[in-house]
Predicted model as a PDB file, atoms N, CA, C, CB and O in Angstrom, pLDDT in the B-factor column:
MODEL        1                                                                  
ATOM      1  N   MET A   1      85.091 130.928  98.993  1.00 59.00           N  
ATOM      2  CA  MET A   1      86.020 131.594 100.176  1.00 59.00           C  
ATOM      3  C   MET A   1      87.066 130.847  99.941  1.00 59.00           C  
ATOM      4  CB  MET A   1      85.558 131.528 101.785  1.00 59.00           C  
ATOM      5  O   MET A   1      87.116 130.119  98.950  1.00 59.00           O  
ATOM      6  N   LEU A   2      87.863 130.917 100.665  1.00 65.00           N  
ATOM      7  CA  LEU A   2      89.426 130.287 101.197  1.00 65.00           C  
ATOM      8  C   LEU A   2      89.352 129.950 102.409  1.00 65.00           C  
ATOM      9  CB  LEU A   2      90.694 131.237 101.178  1.00 65.00           C  
ATOM     10  O   LEU A   2      89.090 130.933 103.101  1.00 65.00           O  
ATOM     11  N   GLU A   3      89.475 128.897 103.066  1.00 64.00           N  
ATOM     12  CA  GLU A   3      89.525 128.769 104.461  1.00 64.00           C  
ATOM     13  C   GLU A   3      90.442 127.546 104.820  1.00 64.00           C  
ATOM     14  CB  GLU A   3      88.090 128.624 105.027  1.00 64.00           C  
ATOM     15  O   GLU A   3      89.906 126.492 104.477  1.00 64.00           O  
ATOM     16  N   LEU A   4      91.460 127.409 105.311  1.00 67.00           N  
ATOM     17  CA  LEU A   4      92.096 126.242 105.876  1.00 67.00           C  
ATOM     18  C   LEU A   4      92.903 126.273 107.098  1.00 67.00           C  
ATOM     19  CB  LEU A   4      92.862 125.750 104.975  1.00 67.00           C  
ATOM     20  O   LEU A   4      93.513 127.276 107.470  1.00 67.00           O  
ATOM     21  N   ALA A   5      92.892 125.086 107.747  1.00 68.00           N  
ATOM     22  CA  ALA A   5      93.161 125.086 108.855  1.00 68.00           C  
ATOM     23  C   ALA A   5      94.553 124.205 108.668  1.00 68.00           C  
ATOM     24  CB  ALA A   5      91.992 124.635 109.722  1.00 68.00           C  
ATOM     25  O   ALA A   5      94.822 123.448 107.736  1.00 68.00           O  
ATOM     26  N   ASN A   6      95.440 124.559 109.948  1.00 71.00           N  
ATOM     27  CA  ASN A   6      96.781 123.933 109.401  1.00 71.00           C  
ATOM     28  C   ASN A   6      97.384 124.128 110.911  1.00 71.00           C  
ATOM     29  CB  ASN A   6      97.707 124.845 107.901  1.00 71.00           C  
ATOM     30  O   ASN A   6      97.061 125.077 111.626  1.00 71.00           O  
ATOM     31  N   GLU A   7      98.257 123.151 111.281  1.00 75.00           N  
ATOM     32  CA  GLU A   7      99.073 123.149 112.414  1.00 75.00           C  
ATOM     33  C   GLU A   7     100.321 122.704 112.253  1.00 75.00           C  
ATOM     34  CB  GLU A   7      98.568 122.488 113.355  1.00 75.00           C  
ATOM     35  O   GLU A   7     100.482 121.776 111.460  1.00 75.00           O  
ATOM     36  N   GLY A   8     101.343 123.194 112.880  1.00 78.00           N  
ATOM     37  CA  GLY A   8     102.540 122.923 112.638  1.00 78.00           C  
ATOM     38  C   GLY A   8     103.628 123.502 111.351  1.00 78.00           C  
ATOM     39  O   GLY A   8     104.667 123.018 110.901  1.00 78.00           O  
ATOM     40  N   LYS A   9     102.922 124.651 111.038  1.00 83.00           N  
ATOM     41  CA  LYS A   9     103.394 125.681 109.889  1.00 83.00           C  
ATOM     42  C   LYS A   9     104.343 126.395 110.191  1.00 83.00           C  
ATOM     43  CB  LYS A   9     102.491 126.597 109.447  1.00 83.00           C  
ATOM     44  O   LYS A   9     104.410 126.764 111.363  1.00 83.00           O  
ATOM     45  N   PHE A  10     105.050 126.686 109.538  1.00 86.00           N  
ATOM     46  CA  PHE A  10     106.262 128.435 109.889  1.00 86.00           C  
ATOM     47  C   PHE A  10     105.908 129.295 108.759  1.00 86.00           C  
ATOM     48  CB  PHE A  10     108.470 128.237 109.731  1.00 86.00           C  
ATOM     49  O   PHE A  10     105.815 128.743 107.662  1.00 86.00           O  
ATOM     50  N   ILE A  11     105.710 130.455 108.834  1.00 88.00           N  
ATOM     51  CA  ILE A  11     105.643 131.137 107.327  1.00 88.00           C  
ATOM     52  C   ILE A  11     106.724 132.447 107.889  1.00 88.00           C  
ATOM     53  CB  ILE A  11     103.646 131.744 106.648  1.00 88.00           C  
ATOM     54  O   ILE A  11     106.657 133.067 108.950  1.00 88.00           O  
ATOM     55  N   ALA A  12     107.549 132.569 106.949  1.00 91.00           N  
ATOM     56  CA  ALA A  12     108.287 133.922 107.350  1.00 91.00           C  
ATOM     57  C   ALA A  12     108.490 134.940 106.141  1.00 91.00           C  
ATOM     58  CB  ALA A  12     109.788 133.572 107.954  1.00 91.00           C  
ATOM     59  O   ALA A  12     108.776 134.307 105.124  1.00 91.00           O  
ATOM     60  N   PHE A  13     108.455 135.796 106.007  1.00 93.00           N  
ATOM     61  CA  PHE A  13     108.598 137.644 105.396  1.00 93.00           C  
ATOM     62  C   PHE A  13     109.905 137.863 105.298  1.00 93.00           C  
ATOM     63  CB  PHE A  13     108.000 139.032 106.492  1.00 93.00           C  
ATOM     64  O   PHE A  13     110.470 138.605 106.101  1.00 93.00           O  
ATOM     65  N   VAL A  14     110.675 137.137 104.119  1.00 95.00           N  
ATOM     66  CA  VAL A  14     112.429 137.107 104.021  1.00 95.00           C  
ATOM     67  C   VAL A  14     112.813 138.190 103.029  1.00 95.00           C  
ATOM     68  CB  VAL A  14     113.138 135.511 103.388  1.00 95.00           C  
ATOM     69  O   VAL A  14     112.124 138.297 102.015  1.00 95.00           O  
ATOM     70  N   PRO A  15     113.751 138.930 103.201  1.00 94.00           N  
ATOM     71  CA  PRO A  15     113.891 139.722 102.097  1.00 94.00           C  
ATOM     72  C   PRO A  15     114.511 139.099 101.026  1.00 94.00           C  
ATOM     73  CB  PRO A  15     114.530 140.819 102.385  1.00 94.00           C  
ATOM     74  O   PRO A  15     115.056 138.034 101.317  1.00 94.00           O  
ATOM     75  N   ASP A  16     114.601 139.536  99.609  1.00 94.00           N  
ATOM     76  CA  ASP A  16     114.659 138.612  98.378  1.00 94.00           C  
ATOM     77  C   ASP A  16     116.424 137.915  98.446  1.00 94.00           C  
ATOM     78  CB  ASP A  16     114.275 139.732  96.715  1.00 94.00           C  
ATOM     79  O   ASP A  16     116.751 136.747  98.234  1.00 94.00           O  
ATOM     80  N   ASP A  17     117.184 138.905  98.755  1.00 96.00           N  
ATOM     81  CA  ASP A  17     118.720 138.695  98.934  1.00 96.00           C  
ATOM     82  C   ASP A  17     118.801 137.304 100.119  1.00 96.00           C  
ATOM     83  CB  ASP A  17     119.547 140.379  99.629  1.00 96.00           C  
ATOM     84  O   ASP A  17     119.687 136.455 100.019  1.00 96.00           O  
ATOM     85  N   LYS A  18     117.946 137.267 100.994  1.00 97.00           N  
ATOM     86  CA  LYS A  18     118.139 136.311 101.996  1.00 97.00           C  
ATOM     87  C   LYS A  18     117.448 134.827 101.396  1.00 97.00           C  
ATOM     88  CB  LYS A  18     117.421 136.906 103.442  1.00 97.00           C  
ATOM     89  O   LYS A  18     118.043 133.761 101.552  1.00 97.00           O  
ATOM     90  N   VAL A  19     116.454 134.894 100.871  1.00 96.00           N  
ATOM     91  CA  VAL A  19     115.891 133.707 100.620  1.00 96.00           C  
ATOM     92  C   VAL A  19     116.672 132.462 100.552  1.00 96.00           C  
ATOM     93  CB  VAL A  19     115.284 133.842  99.565  1.00 96.00           C  
ATOM     94  O   VAL A  19     116.243 131.425 101.057  1.00 96.00           O  
ATOM     95  N   ASP A  20     117.686 132.522 100.009  1.00 97.00           N  
ATOM     96  CA  ASP A  20     118.475 130.932  99.821  1.00 97.00           C  
ATOM     97  C   ASP A  20     119.766 130.751 100.849  1.00 97.00           C  
ATOM     98  CB  ASP A  20     119.197 130.741  98.047  1.00 97.00           C  
ATOM     99  O   ASP A  20     120.758 130.035 100.709  1.00 97.00           O  
ATOM    100  N   ASP A  21     119.409 131.644 101.925  1.00 97.00           N  
ATOM    101  CA  ASP A  21     119.998 131.428 103.071  1.00 97.00           C  
ATOM    102  C   ASP A  21     119.498 131.045 103.822  1.00 97.00           C  
ATOM    103  CB  ASP A  21     120.443 132.104 103.510  1.00 97.00           C  
ATOM    104  O   ASP A  21     120.025 130.100 104.408  1.00 97.00           O  
ATOM    105  N   VAL A  22     118.098 131.559 104.304  1.00 95.00           N  
ATOM    106  CA  VAL A  22     116.941 130.908 105.010  1.00 95.00           C  
ATOM    107  C   VAL A  22     116.732 129.564 104.428  1.00 95.00           C  
ATOM    108  CB  VAL A  22     115.623 131.745 104.900  1.00 95.00           C  
ATOM    109  O   VAL A  22     116.694 128.624 105.222  1.00 95.00           O  
ATOM    110  N   LEU A  23     116.569 129.290 102.972  1.00 96.00           N  
ATOM    111  CA  LEU A  23     116.249 127.822 102.935  1.00 96.00           C  
ATOM    112  C   LEU A  23     116.829 127.056 102.875  1.00 96.00           C  
ATOM    113  CB  LEU A  23     115.719 127.427 102.307  1.00 96.00           C  
ATOM    114  O   LEU A  23     116.404 125.901 102.887  1.00 96.00           O  
ATOM    115  N   SER A  24     118.300 127.438 102.766  1.00 96.00           N  
ATOM    116  CA  SER A  24     119.367 126.507 103.417  1.00 96.00           C  
ATOM    117  C   SER A  24     119.036 126.018 104.798  1.00 96.00           C  
ATOM    118  CB  SER A  24     120.717 127.226 103.524  1.00 96.00           C  
ATOM    119  O   SER A  24     118.772 124.860 105.119  1.00 96.00           O  
ATOM    120  N   VAL A  25     119.087 126.976 105.488  1.00 95.00           N  
ATOM    121  CA  VAL A  25     118.906 126.337 106.921  1.00 95.00           C  
ATOM    122  C   VAL A  25     117.666 125.701 107.442  1.00 95.00           C  
ATOM    123  CB  VAL A  25     119.137 127.300 107.848  1.00 95.00           C  
ATOM    124  O   VAL A  25     117.782 124.820 108.293  1.00 95.00           O  
ATOM    125  N   MET A  26     116.531 126.046 107.032  1.00 94.00           N  
ATOM    126  CA  MET A  26     115.467 125.324 106.987  1.00 94.00           C  
ATOM    127  C   MET A  26     115.753 123.523 106.223  1.00 94.00           C  
ATOM    128  CB  MET A  26     114.434 126.368 106.138  1.00 94.00           C  
ATOM    129  O   MET A  26     115.529 122.414 106.709  1.00 94.00           O  
ATOM    130  N   HIS A  27     116.147 123.807 105.296  1.00 96.00           N  
ATOM    131  CA  HIS A  27     116.515 122.491 105.091  1.00 96.00           C  
ATOM    132  C   HIS A  27     117.479 121.669 105.466  1.00 96.00           C  
ATOM    133  CB  HIS A  27     116.588 122.383 104.210  1.00 96.00           C  
ATOM    134  O   HIS A  27     117.432 120.494 105.101  1.00 96.00           O  
ATOM    135  N   ASN A  28     118.185 121.986 106.002  1.00 96.00           N  
ATOM    136  CA  ASN A  28     119.092 121.537 107.052  1.00 96.00           C  
ATOM    137  C   ASN A  28     118.481 120.988 108.677  1.00 96.00           C  
ATOM    138  CB  ASN A  28     120.028 122.812 107.220  1.00 96.00           C  
ATOM    139  O   ASN A  28     119.160 120.508 109.585  1.00 96.00           O  
ATOM    140  N   HIS A  29     117.333 121.187 108.668  1.00 93.00           N  
ATOM    141  CA  HIS A  29     116.524 121.096 110.067  1.00 93.00           C  
ATOM    142  C   HIS A  29     115.281 120.190 109.893  1.00 93.00           C  
ATOM    143  CB  HIS A  29     115.988 122.629 110.595  1.00 93.00           C  
ATOM    144  O   HIS A  29     114.406 120.609 109.136  1.00 93.00           O  
ATOM    145  N   ARG A  30     115.124 119.136 110.434  1.00 91.00           N  
ATOM    146  CA  ARG A  30     114.534 117.861 110.220  1.00 91.00           C  
ATOM    147  C   ARG A  30     112.819 118.337 109.946  1.00 91.00           C  
ATOM    148  CB  ARG A  30     114.865 116.760 111.685  1.00 91.00           C  
ATOM    149  O   ARG A  30     111.911 117.722 109.386  1.00 91.00           O  
ATOM    150  N   TYR A  31     112.842 119.416 110.471  1.00 89.00           N  
ATOM    151  CA  TYR A  31     111.499 120.079 109.992  1.00 89.00           C  
ATOM    152  C   TYR A  31     111.266 120.765 108.927  1.00 89.00           C  
ATOM    153  CB  TYR A  31     111.081 120.852 110.742  1.00 89.00           C  
ATOM    154  O   TYR A  31     110.085 120.936 108.625  1.00 89.00           O  
ATOM    155  N   GLY A  32     112.116 121.226 108.244  1.00 91.00           N  
ATOM    156  CA  GLY A  32     112.240 121.984 107.277  1.00 91.00           C  
ATOM    157  C   GLY A  32     112.909 121.627 105.794  1.00 91.00           C  
ATOM    158  O   GLY A  32     113.445 122.331 104.939  1.00 91.00           O  
ATOM    159  N   VAL A  33     112.611 120.126 105.899  1.00 93.00           N  
ATOM    160  CA  VAL A  33     113.102 119.616 104.450  1.00 93.00           C  
ATOM    161  C   VAL A  33     112.402 120.043 103.684  1.00 93.00           C  
ATOM    162  CB  VAL A  33     113.170 118.285 104.127  1.00 93.00           C  
ATOM    163  O   VAL A  33     112.957 120.335 102.625  1.00 93.00           O  
ATOM    164  N   ASN A  34     110.911 120.306 103.760  1.00 93.00           N  
ATOM    165  CA  ASN A  34     110.455 120.325 102.623  1.00 93.00           C  
ATOM    166  C   ASN A  34     109.811 122.064 102.354  1.00 93.00           C  
ATOM    167  CB  ASN A  34     109.394 119.041 102.577  1.00 93.00           C  
ATOM    168  O   ASN A  34     108.802 122.501 101.802  1.00 93.00           O  
ATOM    169  N   ALA A  35     110.902 122.660 103.012  1.00 94.00           N  
ATOM    170  CA  ALA A  35     110.469 124.428 103.167  1.00 94.00           C  
ATOM    171  C   ALA A  35     110.844 124.927 101.860  1.00 94.00           C  
ATOM    172  CB  ALA A  35     111.410 125.459 104.473  1.00 94.00           C  
ATOM    173  O   ALA A  35     111.839 124.462 101.305  1.00 94.00           O  
ATOM    174  N   ALA A  36     110.079 125.909 101.271  1.00 95.00           N  
ATOM    175  CA  ALA A  36     109.916 126.215 100.017  1.00 95.00           C  
ATOM    176  C   ALA A  36     109.174 127.742  99.609  1.00 95.00           C  
ATOM    177  CB  ALA A  36     109.181 125.061  99.539  1.00 95.00           C  
ATOM    178  O   ALA A  36     108.165 128.088 100.222  1.00 95.00           O  
ATOM    179  N   VAL A  37     109.618 128.397  98.794  1.00 95.00           N  
ATOM    180  CA  VAL A  37     108.811 129.574  98.854  1.00 95.00           C  
ATOM    181  C   VAL A  37     107.638 129.542  97.731  1.00 95.00           C  
ATOM    182  CB  VAL A  37     109.756 130.830  98.675  1.00 95.00           C  
ATOM    183  O   VAL A  37     107.655 129.218  96.543  1.00 95.00           O  
ATOM    184  N   ILE A  38     106.343 130.135  98.820  1.00 90.00           N  
ATOM    185  CA  ILE A  38     105.324 129.914  98.420  1.00 90.00           C  
ATOM    186  C   ILE A  38     104.409 131.015  97.563  1.00 90.00           C  
ATOM    187  CB  ILE A  38     104.873 129.489  99.427  1.00 90.00           C  
ATOM    188  O   ILE A  38     103.526 130.640  96.792  1.00 90.00           O  
ATOM    189  N   GLY A  39     104.743 132.484  97.804  1.00 89.00           N  
ATOM    190  CA  GLY A  39     104.653 133.461  97.377  1.00 89.00           C  
ATOM    191  C   GLY A  39     105.816 134.745  97.461  1.00 89.00           C  
ATOM    192  O   GLY A  39     106.993 134.617  97.796  1.00 89.00           O  
ATOM    193  N   GLU A  40     105.293 135.696  97.155  1.00 89.00           N  
ATOM    194  CA  GLU A  40     105.740 136.897  96.933  1.00 89.00           C  
ATOM    195  C   GLU A  40     104.953 138.409  97.346  1.00 89.00           C  
ATOM    196  CB  GLU A  40     105.935 136.768  95.639  1.00 89.00           C  
ATOM    197  O   GLU A  40     103.844 138.711  96.903  1.00 89.00           O  
ATOM    198  N   VAL A  41     105.654 139.165  98.157  1.00 89.00           N  
ATOM    199  CA  VAL A  41     104.761 140.342  98.119  1.00 89.00           C  
ATOM    200  C   VAL A  41     105.475 141.265  97.034  1.00 89.00           C  
ATOM    201  CB  VAL A  41     104.590 141.094  99.655  1.00 89.00           C  
ATOM    202  O   VAL A  41     106.645 141.335  96.658  1.00 89.00           O  
ATOM    203  N   THR A  42     104.138 142.048  96.627  1.00 88.00           N  
ATOM    204  CA  THR A  42     104.649 142.888  95.800  1.00 88.00           C  
ATOM    205  C   THR A  42     103.931 144.124  96.116  1.00 88.00           C  
ATOM    206  CB  THR A  42     104.578 142.445  94.440  1.00 88.00           C  
ATOM    207  O   THR A  42     103.180 144.054  97.089  1.00 88.00           O  
ATOM    208  N   ASN A  43     104.026 145.526  95.337  1.00 87.00           N  
ATOM    209  CA  ASN A  43     103.615 146.415  95.257  1.00 87.00           C  
ATOM    210  C   ASN A  43     102.058 146.805  94.301  1.00 87.00           C  
ATOM    211  CB  ASN A  43     104.701 146.866  95.014  1.00 87.00           C  
ATOM    212  O   ASN A  43     101.405 147.841  94.174  1.00 87.00           O  
ATOM    213  N   GLU A  44     101.896 145.313  93.722  1.00 84.00           N  
ATOM    214  CA  GLU A  44     100.502 145.615  92.568  1.00 84.00           C  
ATOM    215  C   GLU A  44      99.430 145.786  93.502  1.00 84.00           C  
ATOM    216  CB  GLU A  44     100.010 144.214  91.359  1.00 84.00           C  
ATOM    217  O   GLU A  44      98.668 146.711  93.217  1.00 84.00           O  
ATOM    218  N   SER A  45      99.157 145.110  94.588  1.00 83.00           N  
ATOM    219  CA  SER A  45      97.498 145.196  95.066  1.00 83.00           C  
ATOM    220  C   SER A  45      97.564 145.410  96.508  1.00 83.00           C  
ATOM    221  CB  SER A  45      96.506 143.717  94.768  1.00 83.00           C  
ATOM    222  O   SER A  45      96.939 144.655  97.253  1.00 83.00           O  
ATOM    223  N   ARG A  46      98.367 146.508  97.035  1.00 85.00           N  
ATOM    224  CA  ARG A  46      98.842 146.881  98.335  1.00 85.00           C  
ATOM    225  C   ARG A  46      97.456 146.578  99.430  1.00 85.00           C  
ATOM    226  CB  ARG A  46      99.394 148.609  98.265  1.00 85.00           C  
ATOM    227  O   ARG A  46      96.453 147.292  99.422  1.00 85.00           O  
ATOM    228  N   GLY A  47      97.651 145.313 100.395  1.00 85.00           N  
ATOM    229  CA  GLY A  47      96.519 144.980 101.321  1.00 85.00           C  
ATOM    230  C   GLY A  47      95.802 143.837 100.929  1.00 85.00           C  
ATOM    231  O   GLY A  47      95.134 143.155 101.706  1.00 85.00           O  
ATOM    232  N   ARG A  48      95.976 143.569  99.399  1.00 88.00           N  
ATOM    233  CA  ARG A  48      95.207 142.178  99.288  1.00 88.00           C  
ATOM    234  C   ARG A  48      96.163 140.991  99.052  1.00 88.00           C  
ATOM    235  CB  ARG A  48      94.140 142.198  98.047  1.00 88.00           C  
ATOM    236  O   ARG A  48      97.320 141.226  98.703  1.00 88.00           O  
ATOM    237  N   VAL A  49      95.694 139.621  99.241  1.00 88.00           N  
ATOM    238  CA  VAL A  49      96.378 138.447  98.943  1.00 88.00           C  
ATOM    239  C   VAL A  49      95.665 137.940  97.587  1.00 88.00           C  
ATOM    240  CB  VAL A  49      96.313 137.390 100.197  1.00 88.00           C  
ATOM    241  O   VAL A  49      94.450 137.915  97.388  1.00 88.00           O  
ATOM    242  N   GLY A  50      96.602 137.572  96.770  1.00 89.00           N  
ATOM    243  CA  GLY A  50      96.165 137.142  95.551  1.00 89.00           C  
ATOM    244  C   GLY A  50      96.454 135.642  95.698  1.00 89.00           C  
ATOM    245  O   GLY A  50      97.456 135.280  96.316  1.00 89.00           O  
ATOM    246  N   LEU A  51      95.554 134.704  95.115  1.00 88.00           N  
ATOM    247  CA  LEU A  51      95.863 133.122  94.842  1.00 88.00           C  
ATOM    248  C   LEU A  51      96.057 132.987  93.542  1.00 88.00           C  
ATOM    249  CB  LEU A  51      94.756 132.093  95.235  1.00 88.00           C  
ATOM    250  O   LEU A  51      95.196 133.378  92.754  1.00 88.00           O  
ATOM    251  N   ARG A  52      97.289 132.377  93.093  1.00 88.00           N  
ATOM    252  CA  ARG A  52      96.904 132.185  91.378  1.00 88.00           C  
ATOM    253  C   ARG A  52      96.539 130.565  91.299  1.00 88.00           C  
ATOM    254  CB  ARG A  52      98.491 132.605  90.123  1.00 88.00           C  
ATOM    255  O   ARG A  52      96.921 129.579  91.931  1.00 88.00           O  
ATOM    256  N   THR A  53      95.632 130.781  90.234  1.00 90.00           N  
ATOM    257  CA  THR A  53      94.979 129.554  90.332  1.00 90.00           C  
ATOM    258  C   THR A  53      95.302 128.043  89.577  1.00 90.00           C  
ATOM    259  CB  THR A  53      93.807 129.944  89.990  1.00 90.00           C  
ATOM    260  O   THR A  53      96.531 128.061  89.518  1.00 90.00           O  
ATOM    261  N   LEU A  54      95.018 127.226  89.195  1.00 92.00           N  
ATOM    262  CA  LEU A  54      95.745 126.127  88.226  1.00 92.00           C  
ATOM    263  C   LEU A  54      95.889 126.330  87.092  1.00 92.00           C  
ATOM    264  CB  LEU A  54      95.240 124.995  88.112  1.00 92.00           C  
ATOM    265  O   LEU A  54      96.838 126.016  86.374  1.00 92.00           O  
ATOM    266  N   ILE A  55      94.766 126.980  86.795  1.00 96.00           N  
ATOM    267  CA  ILE A  55      94.898 127.608  85.169  1.00 96.00           C  
ATOM    268  C   ILE A  55      95.607 129.184  84.792  1.00 96.00           C  
ATOM    269  CB  ILE A  55      93.234 127.755  84.588  1.00 96.00           C  
ATOM    270  O   ILE A  55      95.655 129.771  83.711  1.00 96.00           O  
ATOM    271  N   GLY A  56      96.098 129.567  86.088  1.00 91.00           N  
ATOM    272  CA  GLY A  56      96.991 130.837  85.820  1.00 91.00           C  
ATOM    273  C   GLY A  56      96.312 131.770  86.227  1.00 91.00           C  
ATOM    274  O   GLY A  56      97.199 132.566  86.537  1.00 91.00           O  
ATOM    275  N   SER A  57      95.275 132.308  86.479  1.00 93.00           N  
ATOM    276  CA  SER A  57      94.214 133.282  87.037  1.00 93.00           C  
ATOM    277  C   SER A  57      94.855 134.023  88.346  1.00 93.00           C  
ATOM    278  CB  SER A  57      92.761 132.417  87.468  1.00 93.00           C  
ATOM    279  O   SER A  57      95.625 133.358  89.039  1.00 93.00           O  
ATOM    280  N   VAL A  58      94.700 134.756  88.544  1.00 89.00           N  
ATOM    281  CA  VAL A  58      94.928 135.207  90.061  1.00 89.00           C  
ATOM    282  C   VAL A  58      93.377 135.591  90.624  1.00 89.00           C  
ATOM    283  CB  VAL A  58      96.088 136.702  90.158  1.00 89.00           C  
ATOM    284  O   VAL A  58      92.470 136.034  89.919  1.00 89.00           O  
ATOM    285  N   ARG A  59      93.319 135.359  91.813  1.00 90.00           N  
ATOM    286  CA  ARG A  59      91.867 135.671  92.718  1.00 90.00           C  
ATOM    287  C   ARG A  59      92.505 135.925  93.635  1.00 90.00           C  
ATOM    288  CB  ARG A  59      90.665 134.598  93.066  1.00 90.00           C  
ATOM    289  O   ARG A  59      93.604 135.490  93.980  1.00 90.00           O  
ATOM    290  N   VAL A  60      91.421 137.119  94.377  1.00 88.00           N  
ATOM    291  CA  VAL A  60      91.416 137.677  95.462  1.00 88.00           C  
ATOM    292  C   VAL A  60      91.002 136.857  96.763  1.00 88.00           C  
ATOM    293  CB  VAL A  60      90.694 138.696  95.238  1.00 88.00           C  
ATOM    294  O   VAL A  60      89.818 136.650  97.029  1.00 88.00           O  
ATOM    295  N   VAL A  61      92.142 136.364  97.626  1.00 86.00           N  
ATOM    296  CA  VAL A  61      91.438 136.073  98.824  1.00 86.00           C  
ATOM    297  C   VAL A  61      90.928 136.642  99.899  1.00 86.00           C  
ATOM    298  CB  VAL A  61      91.893 135.515  99.244  1.00 86.00           C  
ATOM    299  O   VAL A  61      91.557 137.216 100.788  1.00 86.00           O  
ATOM    300  N   ASP A  62      89.578 136.456  99.806  1.00 83.00           N  
ATOM    301  CA  ASP A  62      88.527 137.014 100.780  1.00 83.00           C  
ATOM    302  C   ASP A  62      89.423 137.279 102.475  1.00 83.00           C  
ATOM    303  CB  ASP A  62      87.045 135.639 100.871  1.00 83.00           C  
ATOM    304  O   ASP A  62      90.289 136.513 102.897  1.00 83.00           O  
ATOM    305  N   MET A  63      89.003 138.350 103.099  1.00 78.00           N  
ATOM    306  CA  MET A  63      89.492 138.075 104.864  1.00 78.00           C  
ATOM    307  C   MET A  63      88.317 137.093 105.038  1.00 78.00           C  
ATOM    308  CB  MET A  63      89.422 139.708 106.241  1.00 78.00           C  
ATOM    309  O   MET A  63      87.412 136.820 104.249  1.00 78.00           O  
ATOM    310  N   PRO A  64      88.607 136.561 106.473  1.00 73.00           N  
ATOM    311  CA  PRO A  64      87.831 135.632 106.772  1.00 73.00           C  
ATOM    312  C   PRO A  64      86.611 136.362 107.697  1.00 73.00           C  
ATOM    313  CB  PRO A  64      88.678 134.504 107.432  1.00 73.00           C  
ATOM    314  O   PRO A  64      86.867 137.474 108.159  1.00 73.00           O  
ATOM    315  N   LEU A  65      85.483 135.842 107.934  1.00 74.00           N  
ATOM    316  CA  LEU A  65      84.498 136.484 108.467  1.00 74.00           C  
ATOM    317  C   LEU A  65      84.572 135.368 109.712  1.00 74.00           C  
ATOM    318  CB  LEU A  65      83.087 136.714 107.484  1.00 74.00           C  
ATOM    319  O   LEU A  65      84.917 134.187 109.664  1.00 74.00           O  
ATOM    320  N   GLY A  66      84.102 136.211 110.893  1.00 70.00           N  
ATOM    321  CA  GLY A  66      83.931 135.587 112.261  1.00 70.00           C  
ATOM    322  C   GLY A  66      85.071 135.212 112.802  1.00 70.00           C  
ATOM    323  O   GLY A  66      86.085 135.889 112.632  1.00 70.00           O  
ATOM    324  N   ALA A  67      85.072 133.979 113.595  1.00 68.00           N  
ATOM    325  CA  ALA A  67      86.293 133.594 114.341  1.00 68.00           C  
ATOM    326  C   ALA A  67      86.801 132.822 113.700  1.00 68.00           C  
ATOM    327  CB  ALA A  67      86.233 133.115 115.546  1.00 68.00           C  
ATOM    328  O   ALA A  67      86.209 131.834 113.265  1.00 68.00           O  
ATOM    329  N   ILE A  68      88.283 133.136 113.438  1.00 64.00           N  
ATOM    330  CA  ILE A  68      89.159 132.580 112.206  1.00 64.00           C  
ATOM    331  C   ILE A  68      90.422 131.252 113.198  1.00 64.00           C  
ATOM    332  CB  ILE A  68      90.250 134.395 111.239  1.00 64.00           C  
ATOM    333  O   ILE A  68      91.429 130.660 112.810  1.00 64.00           O  
ATOM    334  N   VAL A  69      89.702 131.264 114.511  1.00 65.00           N  
ATOM    335  CA  VAL A  69      90.796 130.064 114.913  1.00 65.00           C  
ATOM    336  C   VAL A  69      89.786 128.519 114.618  1.00 65.00           C  
ATOM    337  CB  VAL A  69      91.396 130.267 116.992  1.00 65.00           C  
ATOM    338  O   VAL A  69      88.614 128.229 114.859  1.00 65.00           O  
ATOM    339  N   PRO A  70      90.817 127.863 114.052  1.00 61.00           N  
ATOM    340  CA  PRO A  70      90.574 126.552 113.537  1.00 61.00           C  
ATOM    341  C   PRO A  70      89.660 125.590 114.657  1.00 61.00           C  
ATOM    342  CB  PRO A  70      92.075 125.895 113.202  1.00 61.00           C  
ATOM    343  O   PRO A  70      89.766 125.903 115.843  1.00 61.00           O  
ATOM    344  N   ARG A  71      88.951 124.668 114.369  1.00 62.00           N  
ATOM    345  CA  ARG A  71      88.586 123.880 115.285  1.00 62.00           C  
ATOM    346  C   ARG A  71      88.587 122.642 114.803  1.00 62.00           C  
ATOM    347  CB  ARG A  71      87.496 124.205 115.803  1.00 62.00           C  
ATOM    348  O   ARG A  71      87.710 122.186 114.069  1.00 62.00           O  
ATOM    349  N   ILE A  72      89.687 121.981 115.243  1.00 60.00           N  
ATOM    350  CA  ILE A  72      90.276 120.560 114.842  1.00 60.00           C  
ATOM    351  C   ILE A  72      90.282 120.077 116.315  1.00 60.00           C  
ATOM    352  CB  ILE A  72      91.941 120.520 113.979  1.00 60.00           C  
ATOM    353  O   ILE A  72      90.493 120.661 117.378  1.00 60.00           O  
ATOM    354  N   CYS A  73      89.959 118.735 115.974  1.00 59.00           N  
ATOM    355  CA  CYS A  73      89.675 117.631 117.136  1.00 59.00           C  
ATOM    356  C   CYS A  73      90.185 116.649 116.958  1.00 59.00           C  
ATOM    357  CB  CYS A  73      88.459 117.220 117.402  1.00 59.00           C  
ATOM    358  O   CYS A  73      90.050 115.729 117.764  1.00 59.00           O  
TER     359      CYS A  73                                                      
ENDMDL                                                                          
END                                                                             
């Protein structure tokens, strides 16, 4: 299972032809200097999320069970 809590992050789904423009804008903002493409949407496995592992395989990320609100104190 993969679970992670993260605060203060921004995720955007951007058309391929706009990626460079969006990254340029983000890199020019003090909070976006580390902005990067972290994935892509494909028709390969509709409705599923795959995670590429360090050895190059892809594992399916399961839907979270129970409350998905992170408990950060």
